[in-house]
N, C-alpha and C positions, 0 to 999 in steps of 0.2 A: 549476515545482510547485506551488507553496507559494504564489501565485496559484489553480489549481485546487482546490487543497485550502479555500484560504477559501470557492469562489462553493463546493463541493459541502456545504462546513461548514452553507451555509445552509443549505438540501437535506434533510441526513441529521443523523441524531446521529453526528459519527465524532468520534474520539481521536489527534488526530494527535501522534507523538516522533522524534524526528528523533535516529540517534543515528550515531555516527564509527566502521565498522566497523569499526577500527583496535585502536580500544577495548572493543568486543564482534569479539573474533574467536569466540571460542559460540557465539555468537549467528546469526551469516553462516557458521558450520562447523556449526551443528543445521540449518539451515533449506537447504545446499548454495550458499547466494549467492555467484552469480562474478562475477557484474556490479551497477552500481552506476546508478542510484537503487536504491531495490528498497521494495517496498511488501509488509511485509504485512498479511492479515488477519484476523484472529480467529486468529494463535499457525501463520497457513498464508503461504509466499509465494506471492504472489498476480503480481506484475509484477515481474522486475530488466531493468535498461537502459533503454533507455530509455523511458518512458508516454507515450499521448493520452491525455489528458482524456479522449474519448466512452470509451475503452473504458475508462478507470475508475469511469465514471456507469454504463458499462451493466451492470460487476459490481456495483458497490455496487449497482443498480436491482435483480439478480440477487436477491443478500443477502436485500435489503426482498420481495423477494413472497416472499422464503422454496426459490426454483430450487436455489438453492448448499449 
């Protein structure tokens, strides 16, 4: 996932924070995160569990267009 985010970071202005959910149980509970990895975009759960780079790219493109 880190490599995919590096590639996407070249195209999109994104900030990446990696958190250990065991140290941030309140965050996991607030967003209903039951599987990792999880991706929050604008403080909303966008993906949980295995994430395909193409799906993440499509989501970012949708946000960039203003569709989301």
